[in-house]
C-alpha positions as CSV (number, residue, x, y, z in Angstrom):
1,M,-11.4,-103.7,31.8
2,K,-8.5,-101.8,30.3
3,T,-8.1,-98.1,30.6
4,Y,-6.2,-96.2,28.0
5,I,-4.4,-93.2,29.2
6,G,-3.0,-90.4,27.0
7,I,-0.3,-88.1,28.3
8,D,0.6,-84.9,26.5
9,P,3.9,-84.2,28.3
10,G,5.3,-80.9,29.5
11,K,4.5,-78.3,32.2
12,S,1.3,-77.3,30.3
13,G,0.5,-80.9,29.4
14,A,-2.5,-83.0,30.2
15,I,-3.7,-86.5,31.0
16,A,-6.8,-88.3,29.7
17,M,-8.4,-91.7,30.4
18,V,-10.7,-93.7,28.1
19,S,-12.2,-97.1,29.0
20,A,-11.9,-100.0,26.6
21,G,-15.7,-100.2,26.2
22,M,-16.7,-96.6,25.5
23,N,-20.1,-97.1,27.1
24,D,-18.5,-97.2,30.5
25,G,-18.8,-93.5,31.0
26,I,-17.4,-90.1,30.0
27,P,-13.6,-89.9,29.5
28,Q,-11.7,-88.0,32.1
29,V,-9.3,-85.2,31.2
30,A,-7.1,-83.0,33.4
31,M,-4.0,-80.9,33.3
32,L,-0.9,-82.7,34.6
33,G,-0.5,-80.3,37.5
34,L,2.5,-78.5,38.9
35,V,4.2,-78.1,42.3
36,G,6.3,-75.0,43.0
37,K,6.1,-71.5,41.6
38,G,7.3,-69.8,38.4
39,K,10.4,-71.1,36.8
40,H,11.0,-73.5,39.7
41,S,7.7,-75.4,39.2
42,E,7.8,-79.0,38.1
43,L,5.3,-81.7,37.3
44,D,3.4,-83.2,40.3
45,I,4.6,-86.7,39.6
46,S,3.1,-88.1,42.8
47,N,-0.4,-86.9,41.8
48,I,0.0,-88.3,38.3
49,S,1.0,-91.7,39.6
50,I,-2.1,-91.8,41.9
51,I,-4.3,-91.1,38.9
52,I,-2.6,-93.9,36.9
53,N,-2.7,-96.3,39.9
54,V,-6.5,-96.1,40.3
55,C,-7.1,-97.1,36.7
56,E,-7.8,-100.8,36.0
57,S,-5.2,-102.4,33.7
58,P,-3.8,-99.0,32.4
59,I,-2.0,-98.8,29.1
60,V,-0.4,-95.4,28.6
61,M,0.2,-93.6,25.3
62,L,2.9,-91.0,26.0
63,E,3.5,-88.5,23.2
64,K,7.0,-88.9,21.9
65,V,8.2,-85.4,21.4
66,G,11.4,-83.7,20.3
67,A,12.9,-80.3,20.0
68,M,11.4,-77.7,17.7
69,P,13.6,-75.1,16.0
70,T,11.9,-72.3,17.9
71,D,12.5,-73.8,21.3
72,G,14.8,-71.9,23.6
73,R,17.4,-73.9,25.5
74,A,15.9,-73.3,28.9
75,S,12.4,-74.3,27.9
76,L,13.7,-77.3,26.0
77,A,15.6,-78.5,29.0
78,S,12.5,-78.1,31.3
79,F,10.3,-79.9,28.8
80,M,12.7,-82.8,28.3
81,T,13.1,-83.1,32.1
82,A,9.3,-83.4,32.5
83,F,9.3,-86.0,29.7
84,G,12.0,-88.0,31.4
85,E,10.3,-87.8,34.8
86,L,7.1,-89.2,33.2
87,R,8.9,-92.1,31.6
88,G,10.7,-92.9,34.9
89,M,7.5,-92.8,36.8
90,L,5.8,-95.2,34.4
91,K,8.8,-97.6,34.5
92,T,8.8,-97.4,38.3
93,L,5.1,-98.2,38.5
94,G,5.5,-101.1,36.0
95,V,2.8,-99.5,33.8
96,P,3.1,-100.5,30.1
97,Y,3.4,-97.5,27.8
98,Q,4.0,-96.7,24.2
99,L,5.8,-93.7,22.8
100,I,3.6,-92.3,20.0
101,T,4.7,-89.5,17.7
102,P,2.2,-86.7,17.1
103,Q,2.2,-87.7,13.4
104,A,1.2,-91.3,14.1
105,W,-1.8,-90.5,16.5
106,K,-3.0,-87.6,14.3
107,K,-3.0,-89.7,11.2
108,K,-5.1,-92.4,12.8
109,V,-7.4,-90.4,15.1
110,L,-7.9,-87.2,13.1
111,E,-8.3,-89.0,9.8
112,G,-10.4,-86.9,7.5
113,L,-9.6,-83.6,9.3
114,A,-7.1,-81.0,8.1
115,W,-4.7,-81.5,11.0
116,K,-1.3,-80.6,9.6
117,G,-0.3,-77.3,11.2
118,N,-3.8,-77.0,12.8
119,K,-3.7,-77.2,16.6
120,A,-7.5,-76.8,16.7
121,A,-8.1,-80.1,14.9
122,S,-7.8,-82.2,18.1
123,I,-10.3,-79.9,19.8
124,Q,-12.7,-80.2,16.9
125,Y,-12.4,-84.0,17.0
126,C,-13.0,-84.2,20.8
127,N,-16.0,-81.8,20.6
128,A,-17.6,-84.0,18.0
129,K,-16.8,-87.4,19.6
130,Y,-17.1,-86.4,23.3
131,P,-19.5,-83.4,23.5
132,D,-19.8,-83.8,27.3
133,V,-16.1,-83.6,28.0
134,R,-14.9,-80.2,29.2
135,L,-11.6,-79.2,27.6
136,S,-10.9,-76.2,29.7
137,H,-9.0,-75.6,33.0
138,S,-12.1,-74.8,35.0
139,D,-15.9,-74.3,34.8
140,R,-15.4,-70.6,34.5
141,C,-12.9,-70.8,31.6
142,T,-14.3,-70.7,28.2
143,V,-11.1,-71.3,26.2
144,Q,-10.6,-74.9,25.2
145,N,-7.1,-76.3,25.8
146,H,-5.5,-78.1,22.9
147,N,-3.2,-80.0,25.3
148,M,-6.2,-81.5,27.0
149,A,-7.7,-82.4,23.6
150,D,-4.3,-83.9,22.5
151,A,-4.2,-86.1,25.6
152,L,-7.7,-87.3,24.9
153,C,-6.8,-88.1,21.3
154,L,-3.7,-90.0,22.5
155,A,-6.0,-92.1,24.8
156,E,-8.4,-92.7,21.9
157,Y,-5.4,-93.7,19.8
158,G,-4.6,-96.3,22.4
159,R,-8.1,-97.6,22.4
160,M,-8.3,-97.8,18.7
161,T,-5.0,-99.6,18.2
162,N,-5.0,-101.9,21.2
163,A,-8.6,-102.9,21.5
């Protein structure tokens, strides 16, 4: 059975997995994870590759992102480095992936919700569709993470468009 994986890239990004047949269990969502400290931290690519390798027939939806006018040079460079590392890892593993713009997945998955300019729309969708999925960093954290919700929506987009 295929597993659809959504990756919201960046140091504060997340990864989510959805099975082709939604009755196969609760989707899994996690932060991408970092190694190192402070401005010298980077994505834990080895851990991300382990997560992907344990999935059966993974198909990855990687959010295709670009620069925002408010991005500083240093943060943009760090973000694009992480994005490049993720693409390189997927190519090295031989895992098929699709680059999906935020507009494309939001139009399909968040249909009917006011998603333009609304970061909470993906959280709202995930809470309704997957009420048992935790969208926070830990059990003690009550703040829901929009990056985790976006990753889950990307995985759902993969399931909806490739099933």
